[in-house]
N, CA, C and O atoms as CSV, one atom per row, in Angstrom:
chain,resi,resn,atom,element,x,y,z
A,1,UNK,N,N,6.565,-66.685,-17.600
A,1,UNK,CA,C,5.932,-65.404,-17.740
A,1,UNK,C,C,5.254,-65.329,-19.100
A,1,UNK,O,O,5.838,-65.696,-20.120
A,2,UNK,N,N,4.021,-64.852,-19.103
A,2,UNK,CA,C,3.259,-64.775,-20.345
A,2,UNK,C,C,3.710,-63.561,-21.145
A,2,UNK,O,O,4.010,-62.506,-20.584
A,3,UNK,N,N,3.753,-63.723,-22.435
A,3,UNK,CA,C,4.141,-62.599,-23.292
A,3,UNK,C,C,2.899,-61.947,-23.862
A,3,UNK,O,O,1.866,-62.598,-24.017
A,4,UNK,N,N,2.992,-60.667,-24.174
A,4,UNK,CA,C,1.875,-59.923,-24.750
A,4,UNK,C,C,1.705,-60.301,-26.204
A,4,UNK,O,O,2.690,-60.620,-26.871
A,5,UNK,N,N,0.480,-60.276,-26.719
A,5,UNK,CA,C,0.278,-60.512,-28.148
A,5,UNK,C,C,1.040,-59.459,-28.945
A,5,UNK,O,O,1.295,-58.365,-28.442
A,6,UNK,N,N,1.407,-59.784,-30.187
A,6,UNK,CA,C,2.262,-58.897,-30.977
A,6,UNK,C,C,1.734,-57.471,-31.146
A,6,UNK,O,O,2.536,-56.539,-31.114
A,7,UNK,N,N,0.447,-57.255,-31.322
A,7,UNK,CA,C,-0.064,-55.914,-31.587
A,7,UNK,C,C,-0.464,-55.147,-30.337
A,7,UNK,O,O,-0.849,-53.982,-30.441
A,8,UNK,N,N,-0.387,-55.757,-29.159
A,8,UNK,CA,C,-0.900,-55.110,-27.950
A,8,UNK,C,C,-0.037,-53.915,-27.534
A,8,UNK,O,O,-0.578,-52.912,-27.067
A,9,UNK,N,N,1.262,-53.991,-27.687
A,9,UNK,CA,C,2.127,-52.874,-27.338
A,9,UNK,C,C,1.786,-51.642,-28.161
A,9,UNK,O,O,1.752,-50.528,-27.638
A,10,UNK,N,N,1.536,-51.841,-29.436
A,10,UNK,CA,C,1.157,-50.737,-30.315
A,10,UNK,C,C,-0.194,-50.158,-29.901
A,10,UNK,O,O,-0.378,-48.941,-29.915
A,11,UNK,N,N,-1.153,-51.037,-29.527
A,11,UNK,CA,C,-2.479,-50.577,-29.110
A,11,UNK,C,C,-2.390,-49.739,-27.836
A,11,UNK,O,O,-3.058,-48.712,-27.715
A,12,UNK,N,N,-1.561,-50.180,-26.885
A,12,UNK,CA,C,-1.415,-49.417,-25.640
A,12,UNK,C,C,-0.813,-48.048,-25.901
A,12,UNK,O,O,-1.259,-47.058,-25.321
A,13,UNK,N,N,0.203,-47.974,-26.773
A,13,UNK,CA,C,0.816,-46.682,-27.101
A,13,UNK,C,C,-0.196,-45.789,-27.808
A,13,UNK,O,O,-0.245,-44.583,-27.569
A,14,UNK,N,N,-0.996,-46.383,-28.670
A,14,UNK,CA,C,-2.018,-45.639,-29.400
A,14,UNK,C,C,-3.058,-45.081,-28.422
A,14,UNK,O,O,-3.475,-43.930,-28.548
A,15,UNK,N,N,-3.476,-45.904,-27.444
A,15,UNK,CA,C,-4.441,-45.445,-26.438
A,15,UNK,C,C,-3.889,-44.282,-25.634
A,15,UNK,O,O,-4.584,-43.292,-25.402
A,16,UNK,N,N,-2.641,-44.403,-25.211
A,16,UNK,CA,C,-2.013,-43.347,-24.417
A,16,UNK,C,C,-1.945,-42.060,-25.230
A,16,UNK,O,O,-2.201,-40.980,-24.697
A,17,UNK,N,N,-1.606,-42.160,-26.499
A,17,UNK,CA,C,-1.528,-40.978,-27.357
A,17,UNK,C,C,-2.901,-40.341,-27.531
A,17,UNK,O,O,-3.022,-39.116,-27.502
A,18,UNK,N,N,-3.934,-41.157,-27.711
A,18,UNK,CA,C,-5.292,-40.639,-27.872
A,18,UNK,C,C,-5.751,-39.954,-26.587
A,18,UNK,O,O,-6.334,-38.871,-26.632
A,19,UNK,N,N,-5.487,-40.587,-25.439
A,19,UNK,CA,C,-5.885,-39.992,-24.164
A,19,UNK,C,C,-5.154,-38.675,-23.911
A,19,UNK,O,O,-5.747,-37.722,-23.406
A,20,UNK,N,N,-3.873,-38.620,-24.260
A,20,UNK,CA,C,-3.113,-37.379,-24.076
A,20,UNK,C,C,-3.673,-36.280,-24.976
A,20,UNK,O,O,-3.785,-35.127,-24.560
A,21,UNK,N,N,-4.021,-36.639,-26.202
A,21,UNK,CA,C,-4.585,-35.663,-27.126
A,21,UNK,C,C,-5.948,-35.158,-26.632
A,21,UNK,O,O,-6.239,-33.965,-26.724
A,22,UNK,N,N,-6.774,-36.060,-26.113
A,22,UNK,CA,C,-8.072,-35.664,-25.576
A,22,UNK,C,C,-7.909,-34.743,-24.364
A,22,UNK,O,O,-8.647,-33.768,-24.221
A,23,UNK,N,N,-6.948,-35.050,-23.498
A,23,UNK,CA,C,-6.703,-34.217,-22.328
A,23,UNK,C,C,-6.244,-32.820,-22.751
A,23,UNK,O,O,-6.672,-31.820,-22.173
A,24,UNK,N,N,-5.380,-32.757,-23.752
A,24,UNK,CA,C,-4.894,-31.470,-24.247
A,24,UNK,C,C,-6.045,-30.656,-24.836
A,24,UNK,O,O,-6.133,-29.450,-24.606
A,25,UNK,N,N,-6.919,-31.305,-25.587
A,25,UNK,CA,C,-8.080,-30.632,-26.182
A,25,UNK,C,C,-9.035,-30.134,-25.097
A,25,UNK,O,O,-9.579,-29.034,-25.195
A,26,UNK,N,N,-9.230,-30.948,-24.071
A,26,UNK,CA,C,-10.105,-30.559,-22.966
A,26,UNK,C,C,-9.554,-29.319,-22.264
A,26,UNK,O,O,-10.308,-28.390,-21.973
A,27,UNK,N,N,-8.268,-29.293,-21.993
A,27,UNK,CA,C,-7.653,-28.128,-21.343
A,27,UNK,C,C,-7.777,-26.880,-22.210
A,27,UNK,O,O,-8.022,-25.783,-21.708
A,28,UNK,N,N,-7.605,-27.059,-23.514
A,28,UNK,CA,C,-7.711,-25.927,-24.432
A,28,UNK,C,C,-9.130,-25.367,-24.419
A,28,UNK,O,O,-9.317,-24.150,-24.399
A,29,UNK,N,N,-10.134,-26.253,-24.429
A,29,UNK,CA,C,-11.525,-25.809,-24.409
A,29,UNK,C,C,-11.876,-25.103,-23.100
A,29,UNK,O,O,-12.589,-24.100,-23.106
A,30,UNK,N,N,-11.383,-25.615,-21.999
A,30,UNK,CA,C,-11.637,-24.974,-20.707
A,30,UNK,C,C,-10.990,-23.599,-20.668
A,30,UNK,O,O,-11.583,-22.645,-20.165
A,31,UNK,N,N,-9.768,-23.496,-21.201
A,31,UNK,CA,C,-9.067,-22.210,-21.216
A,31,UNK,C,C,-9.822,-21.209,-22.098
A,31,UNK,O,O,-9.984,-20.049,-21.719
A,32,UNK,N,N,-10.281,-21.651,-23.266
A,32,UNK,CA,C,-11.040,-20.769,-24.158
A,32,UNK,C,C,-12.351,-20.329,-23.516
A,32,UNK,O,O,-12.759,-19.177,-23.664
A,33,UNK,N,N,-12.995,-21.217,-22.822
A,33,UNK,CA,C,-14.258,-20.887,-22.171
A,33,UNK,C,C,-14.032,-19.850,-21.081
A,33,UNK,O,O,-14.820,-18.914,-20.946
A,34,UNK,N,N,-12.971,-20.003,-20.305
A,34,UNK,CA,C,-12.725,-19.036,-19.240
A,34,UNK,C,C,-12.309,-17.678,-19.808
A,34,UNK,O,O,-12.543,-16.649,-19.175
A,35,UNK,N,N,-11.694,-17.665,-20.998
A,35,UNK,CA,C,-11.331,-16.393,-21.624
A,35,UNK,C,C,-12.576,-15.697,-22.179
A,35,UNK,O,O,-12.686,-14.473,-22.106
A,36,UNK,N,N,-13.510,-16.468,-22.731
A,36,UNK,CA,C,-14.730,-15.900,-23.291
A,36,UNK,C,C,-15.685,-15.426,-22.208
A,36,UNK,O,O,-16.403,-14.445,-22.403
A,37,UNK,N,N,-15.704,-16.104,-21.076
A,37,UNK,CA,C,-16.581,-15.752,-19.962
A,37,UNK,C,C,-15.726,-15.553,-18.718
A,37,UNK,O,O,-15.613,-16.472,-17.906
A,38,UNK,N,N,-15.124,-14.388,-18.545
A,38,UNK,CA,C,-14.217,-14.208,-17.420
A,38,UNK,C,C,-14.870,-14.387,-16.056
A,38,UNK,O,O,-14.192,-14.789,-15.111
A,39,UNK,N,N,-16.136,-14.109,-15.923
A,39,UNK,CA,C,-16.806,-14.267,-14.636
A,39,UNK,C,C,-17.382,-15.654,-14.432
A,39,UNK,O,O,-17.966,-15.923,-13.382
A,40,UNK,N,N,-17.234,-16.546,-15.407
A,40,UNK,CA,C,-17.856,-17.865,-15.328
A,40,UNK,C,C,-17.240,-18.726,-14.237
A,40,UNK,O,O,-17.906,-19.609,-13.695
A,41,UNK,N,N,-15.986,-18.483,-13.912
A,41,UNK,CA,C,-15.357,-19.337,-12.919
A,41,UNK,C,C,-15.613,-18.852,-11.499
A,41,UNK,O,O,-15.205,-19.516,-10.546
A,42,UNK,N,N,-16.276,-17.716,-11.332
A,42,UNK,CA,C,-16.572,-17.192,-10.003
A,42,UNK,C,C,-17.849,-17.861,-9.511
A,42,UNK,O,O,-18.902,-17.708,-10.130
A,43,UNK,N,N,-17.771,-18.606,-8.397
A,43,UNK,CA,C,-18.975,-19.267,-7.910
A,43,UNK,C,C,-19.965,-18.252,-7.347
A,43,UNK,O,O,-19.577,-17.313,-6.653
A,44,UNK,N,N,-21.217,-18.446,-7.646
A,44,UNK,CA,C,-22.266,-17.572,-7.160
A,44,UNK,C,C,-22.985,-18.254,-6.004
A,44,UNK,O,O,-23.032,-19.482,-5.942
A,45,UNK,N,N,-23.539,-17.476,-5.098
A,45,UNK,CA,C,-24.247,-18.053,-3.960
A,45,UNK,C,C,-25.660,-18.481,-4.342
A,45,UNK,O,O,-26.311,-19.186,-3.571
A,46,UNK,N,N,-26.137,-18.087,-5.474
A,46,UNK,CA,C,-27.501,-18.374,-5.893
A,46,UNK,C,C,-27.790,-19.867,-6.064
A,46,UNK,O,O,-28.881,-20.294,-5.687
A,47,UNK,N,N,-26.871,-20.702,-6.617
A,47,UNK,CA,C,-27.200,-22.119,-6.757
A,47,UNK,C,C,-27.555,-22.793,-5.441
A,47,UNK,O,O,-28.382,-23.705,-5.425
A,48,UNK,N,N,-26.951,-22.366,-4.336
A,48,UNK,CA,C,-27.301,-22.961,-3.048
A,48,UNK,C,C,-28.761,-22.643,-2.718
A,48,UNK,O,O,-29.481,-23.493,-2.196
A,49,UNK,N,N,-29.190,-21.429,-3.020
A,49,UNK,CA,C,-30.578,-21.044,-2.780
A,49,UNK,C,C,-31.508,-21.895,-3.642
A,49,UNK,O,O,-32.529,-22.382,-3.157
A,50,UNK,N,N,-31.161,-22.075,-4.910
A,50,UNK,CA,C,-31.979,-22.899,-5.805
A,50,UNK,C,C,-32.029,-24.340,-5.319
A,50,UNK,O,O,-33.075,-24.985,-5.398
A,51,UNK,N,N,-30.911,-24.850,-4.817
A,51,UNK,CA,C,-30.871,-26.221,-4.328
A,51,UNK,C,C,-31.779,-26.373,-3.117
A,51,UNK,O,O,-32.523,-27.349,-3.020
A,52,UNK,N,N,-31.727,-25.414,-2.189
A,52,UNK,CA,C,-32.601,-25.472,-1.015
A,52,UNK,C,C,-34.066,-25.434,-1.433
A,52,UNK,O,O,-34.893,-26.165,-0.888
A,53,UNK,N,N,-34.381,-24.580,-2.400
A,53,UNK,CA,C,-35.753,-24.473,-2.892
A,53,UNK,C,C,-36.195,-25.797,-3.513
A,53,UNK,O,O,-37.305,-26.266,-3.261
A,54,UNK,N,N,-35.315,-26.403,-4.335
A,54,UNK,CA,C,-35.645,-27.690,-4.966
A,54,UNK,C,C,-35.833,-28.778,-3.918
A,54,UNK,O,O,-36.751,-29.592,-4.021
A,55,UNK,N,N,-34.952,-28.796,-2.894
A,55,UNK,CA,C,-35.078,-29.802,-1.843
A,55,UNK,C,C,-36.410,-29.658,-1.115
A,55,UNK,O,O,-37.080,-30.651,-0.833
A,56,UNK,N,N,-36.793,-28.408,-0.810
A,56,UNK,CA,C,-38.050,-28.165,-0.118
A,56,UNK,C,C,-39.235,-28.592,-0.988
A,56,UNK,O,O,-40.166,-29.233,-0.501
A,57,UNK,N,N,-39.197,-28.239,-2.266
A,57,UNK,CA,C,-40.279,-28.607,-3.186
A,57,UNK,C,C,-40.361,-30.125,-3.332
A,57,UNK,O,O,-41.452,-30.689,-3.401
A,58,UNK,N,N,-39.211,-30.775,-3.379
A,58,UNK,CA,C,-39.185,-32.231,-3.504
A,58,UNK,C,C,-39.770,-32.882,-2.251
A,58,UNK,O,O,-40.514,-33.858,-2.347
A,59,UNK,N,N,-39.435,-32.343,-1.076
A,59,UNK,CA,C,-39.989,-32.877,0.173
A,59,UNK,C,C,-41.511,-32.726,0.206
A,59,UNK,O,O,-42.218,-33.635,0.639
A,60,UNK,N,N,-42.013,-31.572,-0.254
A,60,UNK,CA,C,-43.460,-31.367,-0.293
A,60,UNK,C,C,-44.124,-32.341,-1.262
A,60,UNK,O,O,-45.207,-32.857,-0.984
A,61,UNK,N,N,-43.477,-32.592,-2.394
A,61,UNK,CA,C,-44.021,-33.515,-3.391
A,61,UNK,C,C,-44.072,-34.938,-2.819
A,61,UNK,O,O,-45.058,-35.651,-3.002
A,62,UNK,N,N,-43.009,-35.341,-2.131
A,62,UNK,CA,C,-42.967,-36.680,-1.538
A,62,UNK,C,C,-44.045,-36.803,-0.455
A,62,UNK,O,O,-44.717,-37.830,-0.361
A,63,UNK,N,N,-44.206,-35.758,0.358
A,63,UNK,CA,C,-45.218,-35.788,1.411
A,63,UNK,C,C,-46.609,-35.938,0.806
A,63,UNK,O,O,-47.433,-36.687,1.332
A,64,UNK,N,N,-46.879,-35.240,-0.286
A,64,UNK,CA,C,-48.180,-35.350,-0.953
A,64,UNK,C,C,-48.376,-36.753,-1.510
A,64,UNK,O,O,-49.469,-37.311,-1.420
A,65,UNK,N,N,-47.322,-37.323,-2.085
A,65,UNK,CA,C,-47.424,-38.689,-2.618
A,65,UNK,C,C,-47.669,-39.691,-1.494
A,65,UNK,O,O,-48.473,-40.613,-1.634
A,66,UNK,N,N,-46.955,-39.496,-0.358
A,66,UNK,CA,C,-47.149,-40.400,0.773
A,66,UNK,C,C,-48.576,-40.331,1.287
A,66,UNK,O,O,-49.186,-41.359,1.582
A,67,UNK,N,N,-49.105,-39.128,1.394
A,67,UNK,CA,C,-50.473,-38.945,1.892
A,67,UNK,C,C,-51.475,-39.638,0.967
A,67,UNK,O,O,-52.388,-40.320,1.431
A,68,UNK,N,N,-51.297,-39.458,-0.338
A,68,UNK,CA,C,-52.200,-40.078,-1.308
A,68,UNK,C,C,-52.094,-41.605,-1.258
A,68,UNK,O,O,-53.108,-42.300,-1.316
A,69,UNK,N,N,-50.878,-42.119,-1.151
A,69,UNK,CA,C,-50.687,-43.568,-1.082
A,69,UNK,C,C,-51.286,-44.137,0.198
A,69,UNK,O,O,-51.886,-45.212,0.185
A,70,UNK,N,N,-51.121,-43.415,1.300
A,70,UNK,CA,C,-51.663,-43.862,2.580
A,70,UNK,C,C,-53.193,-43.884,2.541
A,70,UNK,O,O,-53.807,-44.841,3.013
A,71,UNK,N,N,-53.809,-42.848,1.987
A,71,UNK,CA,C,-55.271,-42.805,1.882
A,71,UNK,C,C,-55.787,-43.934,0.989
A,71,UNK,O,O,-56.792,-44.571,1.305
A,72,UNK,N,N,-55.101,-44.177,-0.117
A,72,UNK,CA,C,-55.497,-45.248,-1.034
A,72,UNK,C,C,-55.399,-46.610,-0.343
A,72,UNK,O,O,-56.299,-47.442,-0.463
A,73,UNK,N,N,-54.295,-46.827,0.382
A,73,UNK,CA,C,-54.095,-48.113,1.055
A,73,UNK,C,C,-55.147,-48.341,2.134
A,73,UNK,O,O,-55.673,-49.446,2.263
A,74,UNK,N,N,-55.456,-47.310,2.904
A,74,UNK,CA,C,-56.470,-47.466,3.947
A,74,UNK,C,C,-57.854,-47.703,3.358
A,74,UNK,O,O,-58.661,-48.429,3.938
A,75,UNK,N,N,-58.131,-47.096,2.211
A,75,UNK,CA,C,-59.442,-47.256,1.588
A,75,UNK,C,C,-59.610,-48.633,0.934
A,75,UNK,O,O,-60.724,-49.152,0.874
A,76,UNK,N,N,-58.529,-49.219,0.451
A,76,UNK,CA,C,-58.632,-50.459,-0.324
A,76,UNK,C,C,-58.037,-51.677,0.371
A,76,UNK,O,O,-57.925,-52.736,-0.248
A,77,UNK,N,N,-57.656,-51.559,1.625
A,77,UNK,CA,C,-57.033,-52.673,2.315
A,77,UNK,C,C,-57.505,-52.717,3.758
A,77,UNK,O,O,-57.825,-51.684,4.348
A,78,UNK,N,N,-57.548,-53.909,4.320
A,78,UNK,CA,C,-57.942,-54.042,5.726
A,78,UNK,C,C,-56.729,-53.919,6.645
A,78,UNK,O,O,-56.877,-53.928,7.867
A,79,UNK,N,N,-55.549,-53.806,6.078
A,79,UNK,CA,C,-54.333,-53.682,6.876
A,79,UNK,C,C,-54.108,-52.260,7.343
A,79,UNK,O,O,-54.913,-51.367,7.077
A,80,UNK,N,N,-52.990,-52.058,8.051
A,80,UNK,CA,C,-52.636,-50.741,8.532
A,80,UNK,C,C,-51.267,-50.384,7.972
A,80,UNK,O,O,-50.363,-51.219,7.939
A,81,UNK,N,N,-51.120,-49.151,7.535
A,81,UNK,CA,C,-49.882,-48.703,6.914
A,81,UNK,C,C,-49.401,-47.420,7.578
A,81,UNK,O,O,-50.191,-46.663,8.143
A,82,UNK,N,N,-48.091,-47.189,7.500
A,82,UNK,CA,C,-47.504,-45.953,8.009
A,82,UNK,C,C,-46.601,-45.358,6.941
A,82,UNK,O,O,-46.132,-46.058,6.044
A,83,UNK,N,N,-46.365,-44.060,7.050
A,83,UNK,CA,C,-45.403,-43.419,6.161
A,83,UNK,C,C,-44.048,-43.436,6.861
A,83,UNK,O,O,-43.946,-43.105,8.042
A,84,UNK,N,N,-43.026,-43.818,6.132
A,84,UNK,CA,C,-41.681,-43.860,6.690
A,84,UNK,C,C,-40.695,-43.903,5.538
A,84,UNK,O,O,-40.968,-44.519,4.507
A,85,UNK,N,N,-39.536,-43.245,5.705
A,85,UNK,CA,C,-38.507,-43.303,4.682
A,85,UNK,C,C,-38.052,-44.745,4.518
A,85,UNK,O,O,-37.866,-45.469,5.496
A,86,UNK,N,N,-37.880,-45.145,3.281
A,86,UNK,CA,C,-37.503,-46.508,2.976
A,86,UNK,C,C,-36.256,-46.516,2.112
A,86,UNK,O,O,-36.094,-45.668,1.235
A,87,UNK,N,N,-35.386,-47.462,2.358
A,87,UNK,CA,C,-34.176,-47.615,1.541
A,87,UNK,C,C,-34.523,-48.017,0.115
A,87,UNK,O,O,-33.716,-47.837,-0.797
A,88,UNK,N,N,-35.710,-48.556,-0.078
A,88,UNK,CA,C,-36.100,-49.066,-1.378
A,88,UNK,C,C,-37.076,-48.153,-2.103
A,88,UNK,O,O,-37.604,-48.529,-3.150
A,89,UNK,N,N,-37.329,-46.960,-1.569
A,89,UNK,CA,C,-38.188,-45.999,-2.245
A,89,UNK,C,C,-39.669,-46.203,-2.002
A,89,UNK,O,O,-40.494,-45.606,-2.694
A,90,UNK,N,N,-40.024,-47.036,-1.031
A,90,UNK,CA,C,-41.443,-47.233,-0.726
A,90,UNK,C,C,-41.975,-46.009,0.003
A,90,UNK,O,O,-41.326,-45.488,0.910
A,91,UNK,N,N,-43.149,-45.553,-0.393
A,91,UNK,CA,C,-43.750,-44.384,0.247
A,91,UNK,C,C,-44.428,-44.742,1.560
A,91,UNK,O,O,-44.412,-43.960,2.511
A,92,UNK,N,N,-45.027,-45.934,1.605
A,92,UNK,CA,C,-45.680,-46.386,2.826
A,92,UNK,C,C,-45.212,-47.811,3.116
A,92,UNK,O,O,-44.798,-48.541,2.216
A,93,UNK,N,N,-45.288,-48.185,4.384
A,93,UNK,CA,C,-44.888,-49.530,4.792
A,93,UNK,C,C,-46.027,-50.175,5.564
A,93,UNK,O,O,-46.687,-49.505,6.359
A,94,UNK,N,N,-46.273,-51.470,5.346
A,94,UNK,CA,C,-47.328,-52.140,6.116
A,94,UNK,C,C,-46.860,-52.367,7.546
A,94,UNK,O,O,-45.680,-52.611,7.800
A,95,UNK,N,N,-47.803,-52.284,8.470
A,95,UNK,CA,C,-47.508,-52.544,9.874
A,95,UNK,C,C,-48.148,-53.872,10.228
A,95,UNK,O,O,-49.349,-54.065,10.035
A,96,UNK,N,N,-47.353,-54.773,10.740
A,96,UNK,CA,C,-47.844,-56.083,11.153
A,96,UNK,C,C,-47.891,-56.107,12.671
A,96,UNK,O,O,-46.914,-55.740,13.324
A,97,UNK,N,N,-49.005,-56.530,13.239
A,97,UNK,CA,C,-49.093,-56.554,14.695
A,97,UNK,C,C,-48.222,-57.673,15.288
A,97,UNK,O,O,-48.048,-58.734,14.688
A,98,UNK,N,N,-47.691,-57.405,16.461
A,98,UNK,CA,C,-46.932,-58.445,17.172
A,98,UNK,C,C,-47.889,-59.154,18.112
A,98,UNK,O,O,-48.521,-58.532,18.965
A,99,UNK,N,N,-47.983,-60.436,17.948
A,99,UNK,CA,C,-48.874,-61.228,18.778
A,99,UNK,C,C,-48.064,-61.852,19.902
A,99,UNK,O,O,-46.932,-62.293,19.707
A,100,UNK,N,N,-48.666,-61.878,21.072
A,100,UNK,CA,C,-48.013,-62.495,22.226
A,100,UNK,C,C,-47.995,-64.012,22.018
A,100,UNK,O,O,-48.990,-64.592,21.583
A,101,UNK,N,N,-46.867,-64.650,22.329
A,101,UNK,CA,C,-46.837,-66.110,22.192
A,101,UNK,C,C,-47.792,-66.757,23.205
A,101,UNK,O,O,-47.931,-66.288,24.335
A,102,UNK,N,N,-48.426,-67.815,22.784
A,102,UNK,CA,C,-49.416,-68.486,23.660
A,102,UNK,C,C,-48.769,-69.481,24.549
A,102,UNK,O,O,-49.448,-70.131,25.344
């Protein structure tokens, strides 16, 4: 069985003490914040509305980008492209024709 280096036990105890102190400080700050702002912990329904608005605006922005990319590709390329969601963030994807085997 391997033994720990001589100072490692002290380092582990020191880490545990530091983490415990940080956790205690974090709890104290959260408690002080909730005392200073008693209504702060009450969730409001408004963030959901803002999130829906942001999602809609983001979808419109992506649609505009896709349209611009598609127009650019058709104007500067002899290939054909389509708009489709991509796992890699591509706005448009090239379409390759399937040829019948001879």
